[in-house]
MIPANU-265246 format. One record per residue (C-alpha): chain; x negated, y negated, z. Coordinates in steps of 0.2 Angstrom, whole numbers, padded with zeros to 4 digits. Example, Ala and Ser with C-alpha at 12.3 -4.5 7.8 and 13.67 -1.06 7.14 Angstrom:
// MIPANU-265246
zaro chain: A	x: -0062	y: 0022	z: 0039
zaro chain: A	x: -0068	y: 0005	z: 0036
This chain:
// MIPANU-265246
zaro chain: A	x: -0028	y: 0003	z: -0159
zaro chain: A	x: -0036	y: -0015	z: -0155
zaro chain: A	x: -0055	y: -0017	z: -0157
zaro chain: A	x: -0064	y: -0033	z: -0153
zaro chain: A	x: -0080	y: -0038	z: -0159
zaro chain: A	x: -0090	y: -0052	z: -0152
zaro chain: A	x: -0105	y: -0057	z: -0161
zaro chain: A	x: -0113	y: -0073	z: -0165
zaro chain: A	x: -0117	y: -0068	z: -0182
zaro chain: A	x: -0103	y: -0059	z: -0191
zaro chain: A	x: -0105	y: -0045	z: -0197
zaro chain: A	x: -0123	y: -0041	z: -0192
zaro chain: A	x: -0127	y: -0024	z: -0187
zaro chain: A	x: -0107	y: -0018	z: -0185
zaro chain: A	x: -0102	y: -0021	z: -0204
zaro chain: A	x: -0099	y: -0001	z: -0206
zaro chain: A	x: -0092	y: 0003	z: -0190
zaro chain: A	x: -0081	y: -0013	z: -0193
zaro chain: A	x: -0076	y: -0011	z: -0211
zaro chain: A	x: -0072	y: 0009	z: -0205
zaro chain: A	x: -0060	y: 0003	z: -0191
zaro chain: A	x: -0052	y: -0009	z: -0203
zaro chain: A	x: -0047	y: 0004	z: -0215
zaro chain: A	x: -0037	y: 0015	z: -0204
zaro chain: A	x: -0020	y: 0010	z: -0207
zaro chain: A	x: -0015	y: 0008	z: -0187
zaro chain: A	x: -0030	y: -0005	z: -0182
zaro chain: A	x: -0031	y: -0020	z: -0177
zaro chain: A	x: -0048	y: -0027	z: -0178
zaro chain: A	x: -0055	y: -0043	z: -0173
zaro chain: A	x: -0072	y: -0051	z: -0173
zaro chain: A	x: -0077	y: -0067	z: -0160
zaro chain: A	x: -0090	y: -0074	z: -0171
zaro chain: A	x: -0099	y: -0092	z: -0175
zaro chain: A	x: -0102	y: -0086	z: -0193
zaro chain: A	x: -0091	y: -0093	z: -0206
zaro chain: A	x: -0094	y: -0087	z: -0224
zaro chain: A	x: -0091	y: -0069	z: -0223
zaro chain: A	x: -0075	y: -0061	z: -0225
zaro chain: A	x: -0070	y: -0042	z: -0222
zaro chain: A	x: -0053	y: -0034	z: -0228
zaro chain: A	x: -0041	y: -0033	z: -0215
zaro chain: A	x: -0055	y: -0040	z: -0201
zaro chain: A	x: -0046	y: -0055	z: -0189
zaro chain: A	x: -0060	y: -0066	z: -0189
zaro chain: A	x: -0060	y: -0079	z: -0175
zaro chain: A	x: -0071	y: -0093	z: -0176
zaro chain: A	x: -0079	y: -0102	z: -0161
zaro chain: A	x: -0091	y: -0116	z: -0159
zaro chain: A	x: -0100	y: -0120	z: -0143
zaro chain: A	x: -0100	y: -0138	z: -0137
zaro chain: A	x: -0118	y: -0143	z: -0144
zaro chain: A	x: -0119	y: -0158	z: -0135
zaro chain: A	x: -0136	y: -0158	z: -0122
zaro chain: A	x: -0134	y: -0164	z: -0106
zaro chain: A	x: -0147	y: -0177	z: -0103
zaro chain: A	x: -0150	y: -0172	z: -0083
zaro chain: A	x: -0154	y: -0156	z: -0089
zaro chain: A	x: -0172	y: -0149	z: -0088
zaro chain: A	x: -0180	y: -0144	z: -0101
zaro chain: A	x: -0184	y: -0126	z: -0094
zaro chain: A	x: -0166	y: -0125	z: -0093
zaro chain: A	x: -0159	y: -0129	z: -0109
zaro chain: A	x: -0158	y: -0113	z: -0117
zaro chain: A	x: -0149	y: -0108	z: -0103
zaro chain: A	x: -0138	y: -0121	z: -0104
zaro chain: A	x: -0133	y: -0118	z: -0123
zaro chain: A	x: -0130	y: -0101	z: -0116
zaro chain: A	x: -0119	y: -0106	z: -0104
zaro chain: A	x: -0109	y: -0117	z: -0119
zaro chain: A	x: -0107	y: -0102	z: -0128
zaro chain: A	x: -0100	y: -0092	z: -0115
zaro chain: A	x: -0088	y: -0104	z: -0111
zaro chain: A	x: -0083	y: -0102	z: -0130
zaro chain: A	x: -0083	y: -0085	z: -0131
zaro chain: A	x: -0072	y: -0084	z: -0115
zaro chain: A	x: -0060	y: -0099	z: -0121
zaro chain: A	x: -0057	y: -0087	z: -0137
zaro chain: A	x: -0055	y: -0072	z: -0126
zaro chain: A	x: -0041	y: -0081	z: -0114
zaro chain: A	x: -0033	y: -0088	z: -0130
zaro chain: A	x: -0031	y: -0070	z: -0139
zaro chain: A	x: -0024	y: -0062	z: -0122
zaro chain: A	x: -0013	y: -0075	z: -0120
zaro chain: A	x: -0006	y: -0071	z: -0140
zaro chain: A	x: -0004	y: -0053	z: -0133
zaro chain: A	x: -0021	y: -0048	z: -0139
zaro chain: A	x: -0028	y: -0035	z: -0127
zaro chain: A	x: -0042	y: -0022	z: -0134
zaro chain: A	x: -0041	y: -0004	z: -0131
zaro chain: A	x: -0062	y: -0004	z: -0138
zaro chain: A	x: -0071	y: -0021	z: -0135
zaro chain: A	x: -0089	y: -0021	z: -0141
zaro chain: A	x: -0103	y: -0033	z: -0139
zaro chain: A	x: -0121	y: -0034	z: -0136
zaro chain: A	x: -0123	y: -0034	z: -0117
zaro chain: A	x: -0137	y: -0044	z: -0118
zaro chain: A	x: -0127	y: -0060	z: -0122
zaro chain: A	x: -0117	y: -0074	z: -0111
zaro chain: A	x: -0103	y: -0069	z: -0124
zaro chain: A	x: -0101	y: -0050	z: -0111
zaro chain: A	x: -0100	y: -0062	z: -0095
zaro chain: A	x: -0086	y: -0072	z: -0105
zaro chain: A	x: -0078	y: -0061	z: -0113
zaro chain: A	x: -0076	y: -0049	z: -0097
zaro chain: A	x: -0071	y: -0063	z: -0085
zaro chain: A	x: -0060	y: -0072	z: -0096
zaro chain: A	x: -0044	y: -0072	z: -0087
zaro chain: A	x: -0046	y: -0061	z: -0072
zaro chain: A	x: -0043	y: -0067	z: -0056
zaro chain: A	x: -0056	y: -0066	z: -0044
zaro chain: A	x: -0056	y: -0052	z: -0034
zaro chain: A	x: -0048	y: -0054	z: -0015
zaro chain: A	x: -0065	y: -0044	z: -0007
zaro chain: A	x: -0082	y: -0048	z: -0009
zaro chain: A	x: -0088	y: -0041	z: -0024
zaro chain: A	x: -0101	y: -0030	z: -0015
zaro chain: A	x: -0087	y: -0022	z: -0007
zaro chain: A	x: -0081	y: -0004	z: -0012
zaro chain: A	x: -0097	y: -0001	z: -0022
zaro chain: A	x: -0108	y: 0008	z: -0008
zaro chain: A	x: -0119	y: -0009	z: -0007
zaro chain: A	x: -0122	y: -0017	z: 0009
zaro chain: A	x: -0126	y: -0035	z: 0012
zaro chain: A	x: -0131	y: -0046	z: 0026
zaro chain: A	x: -0123	y: -0060	z: 0020
zaro chain: A	x: -0107	y: -0059	z: 0028
């Protein structure tokens, strides 16, 4: 089984789960993170570094959003590289409040040929 964890700080609250899954012989456990110093046996850690150059035209109220988008883009790049190398998770695990989630879920996806609300029972008036 291939399991991919995504969290900015490795291993964070997942330390026991990561160790347990990594101890199962046929599992491949990946951890996408910004944190470098810690290493766990049988865990393939993939480090990403978001672009930290601030846009001088960015309004001060949107600086955190801009940084979150840059973090998400860095995670998406790692996910695309893993996928192109044949790594597709059976179980992705991450914290859903971060932009990492959006980046991971959209990495490598093609745009849908139908509007996003179609087929979901949601009607919009924007057609």
